[in-house]
C-alpha positions, 0 to 999 in steps of 0.5 A: 499500500503506498502513501496515496491509497493509504488516504483511503485507509480508515485509522482501526484501533489505537496504534495502527500503522502502515507497514508500507509507510515504514511506520510500525507500532509498539508492543511492549517495553523492558521490565518495569521500574516500580515507582513508590506512589502513582499518586503523586507524579512529577512536579507541576507547576500550581501557581501561575500569574495568569488566570487563563485556561485554554480547553484544546478539544482532542475528539474523534480518530487520532489522525486522518481517516476517511472513516469517521467524520471527526478527527484530529492530526499532529500536525493541526495538535502542533499549530494549536499547542503553539498558539496556546502557548504562546497565551502564557495559561495557567493550564492548557486543559486536553479535552478527549473523547477518542477510541484511538488512531494512527501510532504515527500522529500518537507518538508525535503528539506525545512527544509534544506534550513531553516537551511542552510540559518540560518547559514548564507548561502545564497540561491537563487530560480531562478524559470522557473516554481514551482508547488505544492511541488516545489513552497513551496521549492521556499517560503523557500528560502529568495531571489526568482527570476523567468522567466517572464513565471514562474507559482509558486503556485497550491499546493493542496493536493492530497493523492495516494493509491490502491484505486486511488488519492483523495485531502486530504480534500475530505477524511478527510472532514468527520473526523475534528478530523484527519483533524486537526491533519494532519493541525497541524502537516503537516503545521509546516514547512510552518510557520518555513519557513514564520518565516525564511523569513519574509513572511505571511504564508498566502501565502502558505495557499492560495496555498494549500487550496482553501477556503483561501483567499489572500489580498495583500496592498503595506502598509501591505503585504500579509494577509488572509482576507481583512483589508483596502479599499486599499487591492487587492484580489489576490486569491478568496476563490473558486480558488488555488492561483497560482502566475505569475511572474508579480504578484510576481514581483509587491508584492515584493516576487520575480524579474523577471531574463530572465537569470542565469547572470541576477540572478548573476548580481542581488546578487550585487557581487563586483568581477566577479563569478565563476560559478560551477553547481553540479548535484544531486547522481541519475542525475549522474546514470540514466542508472543503475537506468532504466536498474533496473526499466526494470529488475523489470517490466520483474519479475513483469509479469512473477510472474502474468503470469497465464501460470507460474507454481507455482514453478517459480512463487516463484522463480520470486517472490524472484528475485523480492523481491530482486530487489526491495530491491536494487530499495530502497536502490539505492532511498536512502530516501526510 
């Protein structure tokens, strides 16, 4: 599957990728180093002279797709995050409601969050639902708030191609060296996120790999192995980790908040906040993009129509190529 054909591939499950792009998805990390507590991640700013809170919605598929009307890209997020940082806000709230998407987009967004927090930006994830790639993006945020009905997890790697979809693990189980390469390279971003937030990488491991276990205790935090009799099994070796809001609050990963006002109140701001919502570029241009997709669909049908003569087929194919290139340019990150 080449780059142009990828435009017509839908995002499938959390960390999907296209092998022909040279993109692959992580399936696990090295053994996790237990942390003392998940309730106190790395230090965050709790006071600011600013009373501005910027809200950035991350809704729909992570990365471009034609299967859904709503999605967000890494390029859009980068533009929006840069604009938000220039406003010098007291905090940036990522309003996350996504079932997952493309691994390449997820990894870029995670790196941007890590870098921004490293510059002193306070970033808070407020989660309605976060599956797959969106779950891993959530874990990159130092502070997490969740709706009581929220689910966070289920990030098993799925690869999409011309022959259909399959888990990365099933595709690489006969080639351990190839699997090890993917694991080493692609898991590094999630290790970086764990280091930056003070959380155990075992959490992301259990979300991505069904064979991984996740244990927790109030004294020792999370670990991929049982350490004492008091450790509680959060996820076993035959299931994929999806955390509920209750479990996240119990283990110190998140606070349950039912409204944006509640989330902002938890920030401990001393002044009444000013709230500004920033939307992404593509969210501002859905009609233009949908129109372009309609034109592409008609041209594809014309090219494949057996009644179309060869001369017209060549013309339609040339026009189709132009429209696909326009779509790629509009998508930006492709």
